[in-house]
C-alpha positions as CSV (number, residue, x, y, z in Angstrom):
1,M,0.0,0.0,0.0
2,S,1.2,3.5,-0.8
3,H,-0.3,6.7,0.7
4,E,1.1,8.7,-2.2
5,A,-0.7,6.4,-4.7
6,T,-4.0,6.4,-2.9
7,N,-3.9,10.2,-2.4
8,W,-3.2,10.7,-6.1
9,A,-6.2,8.5,-6.9
10,I,-8.5,10.5,-4.6
11,K,-7.5,13.8,-6.3
12,Q,-8.6,12.6,-9.8
13,R,-11.8,14.3,-11.0
14,G,-14.3,13.7,-13.7
15,L,-14.5,9.9,-13.2
16,K,-17.6,7.8,-12.6
17,P,-17.9,6.4,-9.1
18,T,-17.1,2.8,-10.0
19,T,-14.2,3.8,-12.2
20,K,-12.7,5.8,-9.4
21,I,-13.1,2.9,-7.0
22,V,-11.2,0.7,-9.5
23,L,-8.4,3.3,-9.7
24,W,-8.3,3.6,-5.9
25,H,-8.0,-0.1,-5.3
26,L,-5.3,-0.3,-8.0
27,C,-3.4,2.4,-6.1
28,D,-4.0,0.5,-2.8
29,R,-2.2,-2.5,-4.3
30,F,0.7,-0.3,-5.5
31,N,4.2,-1.1,-4.1
32,P,6.7,1.7,-4.4
33,D,9.6,-0.9,-5.0
34,Y,7.9,-3.5,-7.2
35,G,4.9,-1.7,-8.8
36,C,1.3,-2.7,-9.2
37,F,0.2,-6.1,-10.6
38,P,-2.8,-7.6,-8.7
39,S,-4.7,-10.4,-10.4
40,Q,-8.0,-9.7,-12.0
41,D,-9.8,-12.0,-9.6
42,R,-8.3,-10.1,-6.6
43,L,-9.1,-6.7,-8.1
44,A,-12.7,-7.7,-9.1
45,H,-13.2,-9.0,-5.5
46,D,-11.9,-5.8,-4.0
47,C,-14.1,-3.6,-6.2
48,E,-17.1,-6.0,-5.8
49,I,-17.7,-6.1,-9.5
50,S,-17.4,-8.8,-12.2
51,R,-14.3,-9.3,-14.3
52,S,-16.0,-8.1,-17.5
53,T,-17.1,-4.9,-15.7
54,L,-13.7,-4.4,-14.3
55,N,-12.1,-4.6,-17.7
56,D,-14.6,-2.0,-19.0
57,H,-13.5,0.5,-16.3
58,L,-9.8,-0.3,-16.8
59,G,-10.2,0.5,-20.4
60,Q,-11.8,3.9,-19.5
61,L,-8.9,4.7,-17.1
62,E,-6.4,3.8,-19.8
63,A,-8.3,5.9,-22.3
64,V,-8.1,9.0,-20.2
65,G,-4.4,8.5,-19.5
66,L,-4.5,7.5,-15.8
67,L,-2.9,4.1,-16.2
68,R,-1.4,1.8,-18.7
69,R,-1.8,-2.0,-18.8
70,V,1.4,-4.0,-19.6
71,P,0.7,-7.7,-20.2
72,R,3.5,-9.9,-19.0
73,L,4.8,-13.3,-20.1
74,D,7.0,-15.8,-18.4
75,P,10.3,-15.6,-20.3
76,V,10.7,-19.4,-20.2
77,T,7.2,-20.9,-20.4
78,K,5.6,-18.0,-22.3
79,R,2.6,-18.3,-20.0
80,Q,0.7,-15.1,-19.1
81,L,1.5,-13.5,-15.8
82,P,-0.6,-11.0,-13.9
83,T,-0.8,-7.7,-15.8
84,R,1.5,-4.9,-14.7
85,Y,-0.4,-1.7,-14.1
86,T,1.6,1.5,-14.6
87,L,-0.1,4.4,-12.9
88,G,0.0,8.0,-14.0
89,F,2.1,9.4,-11.2
90,E,5.0,6.9,-11.7
91,P,8.2,8.3,-13.2
92,G,8.5,7.7,-16.9
93,F,4.7,7.0,-17.4
94,T,3.5,7.5,-20.9
95,P,-0.2,7.2,-21.6
96,V,-1.6,5.4,-24.6
97,A,-4.7,6.2,-26.6
98,V,-5.3,2.7,-28.1
99,V,-6.1,-0.1,-25.6
100,P,-4.7,-3.5,-26.8
101,R,-6.8,-6.5,-25.8
102,P,-5.1,-9.6,-24.5
103,E,-6.8,-11.9,-27.1
104,I,-5.6,-9.5,-30.0
105,G,-2.6,-7.8,-28.6
106,H,-2.1,-5.3,-31.4
107,G,-4.8,-2.8,-30.8
108,E,-4.9,-1.5,-34.4
109,D,-8.7,-1.3,-34.7
110,E,-9.7,-1.3,-31.0
111,G,-10.3,2.0,-29.4
112,A,-10.7,3.8,-32.6
113,E,-13.3,6.1,-31.2
114,I,-11.0,7.0,-28.3
115,A,-8.2,7.8,-30.7
116,D,-10.6,10.0,-32.7
117,M,-11.6,11.8,-29.5
118,A,-8.0,12.3,-28.7
119,E,-7.0,13.5,-32.1
120,G,-4.5,16.3,-32.0
121,S,-3.8,15.6,-28.3
122,P,-0.4,14.5,-26.8
123,L,-1.9,11.0,-26.5
124,E,-2.3,10.6,-30.2
125,A,1.4,11.4,-30.8
126,A,2.5,9.2,-28.0
127,S,0.5,6.2,-29.3
128,D,2.3,6.2,-32.6
129,A,5.7,6.2,-31.0
130,L,5.1,3.5,-28.4
131,P,5.7,-0.2,-29.0
132,C,3.1,-2.8,-28.2
133,P,3.8,-3.6,-24.5
134,D,5.8,-6.8,-24.0
135,F,5.2,-7.9,-27.5
136,G,8.2,-6.1,-29.1
137,H,6.4,-4.6,-32.1
138,G,8.1,-1.2,-31.7
139,D,11.7,-0.2,-32.2
140,E,12.6,-1.1,-28.7
141,A,11.1,-2.7,-25.6
142,S,8.6,-1.0,-23.4
143,P,10.3,1.6,-21.1
144,V,8.2,0.3,-18.3
145,S,8.3,-3.5,-18.7
146,D,12.1,-3.7,-19.1
147,F,11.6,-6.8,-21.2
148,P,13.8,-7.2,-24.3
149,A,12.2,-7.1,-27.7
150,E,10.8,-10.5,-28.7
151,P,8.8,-11.8,-31.6
152,C,5.0,-11.6,-30.9
153,P,4.1,-14.9,-29.2
154,E,0.9,-16.5,-30.2
155,N,-1.4,-16.3,-27.2
156,A,-4.2,-18.7,-26.5
157,E,-7.7,-17.5,-25.8
158,S,-8.0,-14.5,-23.6
159,R,-8.3,-14.8,-19.8
160,V,-10.9,-12.1,-19.8
161,R,-14.5,-13.3,-19.7
162,I,-16.8,-11.9,-22.4
163,S,-18.7,-8.9,-21.2
164,D,-22.2,-9.4,-19.8
165,T,-23.5,-6.9,-22.3
166,N,-22.3,-9.0,-25.3
167,P,-25.3,-9.1,-27.6
168,V,-24.1,-12.3,-29.4
169,R,-25.8,-15.5,-28.1
170,E,-24.9,-19.0,-29.3
171,P,-27.8,-20.6,-31.0
172,L,-29.3,-23.6,-29.3
173,S,-28.9,-27.0,-31.0
174,K,-32.6,-27.6,-30.2
175,P,-35.2,-25.3,-28.9
176,V,-35.8,-26.1,-25.2
177,K,-39.6,-26.3,-25.4
178,E,-39.5,-28.5,-28.5
179,E,-37.0,-30.8,-26.9
180,E,-39.0,-31.2,-23.7
181,G,-42.1,-31.8,-25.8
182,A,-40.4,-34.6,-27.7
183,Q,-39.3,-36.2,-24.4
184,A,-42.8,-36.1,-23.1
185,R,-44.2,-37.6,-26.3
186,E,-41.6,-40.4,-26.1
187,A,-42.4,-41.1,-22.5
188,I,-46.2,-41.0,-22.7
189,S,-47.5,-42.3,-26.1
190,D,-50.4,-40.6,-27.9
191,E,-52.5,-43.7,-27.5
192,V,-52.1,-43.8,-23.7
193,F,-52.7,-40.0,-23.4
194,G,-55.8,-40.3,-25.6
195,D,-57.1,-43.1,-23.4
196,L,-56.6,-40.9,-20.3
197,L,-58.5,-38.1,-21.9
198,A,-61.3,-40.4,-22.8
199,A,-61.4,-41.8,-19.2
200,L,-61.8,-38.2,-18.0
201,G,-64.5,-37.4,-20.5
202,L,-62.4,-34.8,-22.3
203,D,-62.9,-34.0,-26.0
204,P,-59.5,-34.2,-27.8
205,A,-60.8,-31.7,-30.4
206,A,-61.7,-29.0,-27.7
207,L,-59.2,-29.5,-24.9
208,P,-58.8,-26.9,-22.1
209,G,-55.5,-25.1,-22.0
210,W,-54.3,-27.1,-19.1
211,W,-54.4,-30.3,-21.2
212,Q,-52.7,-28.9,-24.3
213,G,-49.0,-29.3,-25.2
214,W,-46.3,-31.3,-23.5
215,P,-46.7,-30.1,-19.9
216,P,-49.6,-32.5,-19.1
217,R,-47.7,-35.4,-20.6
218,L,-44.8,-34.7,-18.3
219,H,-47.2,-34.6,-15.4
220,V,-48.6,-38.0,-16.3
221,Q,-45.0,-39.3,-16.7
222,R,-44.3,-38.2,-13.0
223,W,-47.3,-40.3,-11.8
224,R,-45.7,-43.3,-13.5
225,D,-42.0,-42.7,-12.6
226,E,-42.3,-41.1,-9.1
227,L,-45.5,-42.8,-7.8
228,G,-44.8,-46.2,-9.4
229,L,-48.2,-46.5,-11.2
230,T,-48.5,-48.3,-14.5
231,E,-50.3,-46.6,-17.4
232,T,-53.3,-48.9,-16.9
233,E,-53.5,-48.0,-13.2
234,I,-53.3,-44.3,-14.1
235,I,-56.3,-44.7,-16.5
236,A,-58.2,-46.7,-14.0
237,A,-57.7,-44.2,-11.2
238,A,-58.7,-41.4,-13.6
239,E,-62.0,-43.2,-14.4
240,A,-62.7,-43.7,-10.7
241,T,-62.4,-39.9,-10.1
242,R,-65.3,-39.3,-12.6
243,Q,-67.6,-41.3,-10.3
244,E,-67.1,-38.8,-7.6
245,H,-66.9,-35.6,-9.7
246,P,-69.4,-34.9,-12.5
247,E,-67.1,-32.4,-14.3
248,P,-63.7,-33.3,-15.8
249,P,-60.7,-31.9,-13.9
250,D,-59.3,-28.6,-15.0
251,G,-55.8,-30.0,-15.3
252,P,-53.6,-33.0,-14.4
253,K,-52.6,-31.3,-11.1
254,A,-56.2,-31.8,-9.9
255,L,-55.6,-35.5,-10.1
256,D,-52.5,-35.6,-7.9
257,R,-54.3,-36.6,-4.7
258,A,-56.2,-39.4,-6.5
259,M,-53.0,-40.7,-8.0
260,Q,-51.2,-40.6,-4.6
261,R,-54.1,-42.6,-3.0
262,A,-53.9,-45.2,-5.8
263,A,-50.2,-45.5,-5.3
264,Q,-50.7,-46.0,-1.6
265,R,-53.2,-48.7,-2.1
266,K,-50.9,-50.4,-4.5
267,V,-48.1,-50.5,-1.8
268,E,-50.5,-51.8,0.8
269,D,-51.8,-54.5,-1.4
270,A,-48.3,-55.6,-2.3
271,G,-47.4,-55.7,1.4
272,R,-50.4,-58.0,2.2
273,K,-49.4,-60.4,-0.5
274,R,-45.9,-60.6,0.8
275,R,-47.0,-61.2,4.4
276,K,-46.9,-64.9,5.4
277,P,-50.1,-66.6,6.6
278,K,-50.3,-67.3,10.3
279,T,-49.6,-70.9,11.2
280,P,-52.5,-72.5,13.2
281,P,-51.7,-73.1,16.9
282,A,-50.7,-76.7,17.8
283,P,-53.5,-78.7,19.4
284,A,-53.4,-78.9,23.2
285,A,-52.2,-82.2,24.6
286,K,-54.9,-84.3,26.1
287,P,-54.6,-85.0,29.8
288,I,-53.8,-88.6,30.8
289,T,-56.9,-89.9,32.7
290,D,-56.0,-93.7,32.9
291,L,-52.5,-93.9,34.4
292,P,-52.4,-97.7,34.9
293,A,-53.2,-98.2,31.2
294,F,-50.5,-95.6,30.2
295,Y,-47.8,-97.3,32.3
296,A,-48.9,-100.7,31.2
297,D,-48.4,-99.7,27.5
298,L,-45.0,-98.4,28.4
299,V,-44.1,-101.8,30.2
300,N,-45.3,-103.9,27.3
301,S,-43.4,-101.9,24.8
302,D,-39.6,-101.8,24.1
303,R,-39.3,-98.1,25.0
304,F,-37.0,-97.0,27.7
305,L,-38.5,-97.4,31.2
306,P,-36.8,-96.2,34.3
307,V,-37.1,-98.6,37.3
308,S,-38.2,-95.9,39.6
309,A,-41.0,-94.7,37.2
310,I,-43.5,-97.2,38.5
311,S,-44.4,-97.2,42.1
312,N,-45.7,-100.3,44.1
313,T,-49.2,-98.9,44.1
314,M,-49.2,-98.5,40.3
315,R,-47.7,-102.1,39.9
316,D,-50.4,-103.6,42.0
317,A,-53.1,-101.7,40.1
318,M,-51.8,-102.9,36.7
319,L,-51.6,-106.5,38.0
320,A,-55.1,-106.3,39.5
321,R,-56.6,-105.2,36.2
322,G,-54.6,-107.7,34.2
323,L,-52.9,-105.1,32.1
324,V,-49.4,-106.7,32.6
325,T,-48.0,-110.0,33.9
326,A,-45.6,-110.5,36.7
327,E,-43.1,-112.1,34.3
328,R,-43.2,-109.0,32.1
329,L,-42.6,-106.8,35.1
330,R,-39.6,-108.8,36.1
331,L,-38.2,-108.6,32.6
332,R,-38.5,-104.8,32.7
333,G,-36.9,-104.6,36.2
334,V,-40.0,-103.7,38.1
335,R,-40.3,-105.5,41.4
């Protein structure tokens, strides 16, 4: 920062407010030892304007002779470096009337109006004697840049964004509305859309505005893609709405609630189908009412029988009823 530079910027008169702000921020970035070379992104951020607007104001400042832009190149890689801004109060400053653009660099046609306005002024004489900055088109190198004369390098496209006021617009490959309409027709066929209109009781020859063009087809497509309804289900749900409402809907948006309910029912029906049927409960075991017969069956069989399972009372009861023999009891270990 240099107080001398900022004071000089404040004293300038006849500038537009934004142009003066740009000049002040340039001076605020001035270093007495190294000069002024902020990047365009930094300068646009400081001034709170776009880069295209910044370049317009820089061109105005250069036209009135308050600064001079000196493009710089890396001597090895030939890549563009931040522009060197030479301010009007610096020793050896010489204004130019023609503003070269980075993408052209020669400035022969650019700024013709400015040159005409400055005809007969010291700026006009200075512009003829000065070489193109850093590109070596004059007899010697620029007195400010201190770079030796070099052949004009072929620069790539400009780093400066096209101005917002550029009246030229690239033609679209396809009109947006026509392209969206084609997508809607491909998604929802004319046959399906005609069946939907018939289900709603609409006359295709005298459709209301809400049912004309591609927007209603896109709306029907959302019922299918977002709600998961098939085209047949959409037509069925539309027919069901006519049983509740005597008049056709004004537009597809009026059917959104009905389509949402149809989608909800579809999800619930699918959930019921996936749900497994409940298994019937196992029948309850019947209580044993005839214990002697139960144990007699166990004694007469070959199943495992613990010796302590049959008490003396149960043994006597089985023998008294003739359910087992004493010999079978001895074989089974019951005494």
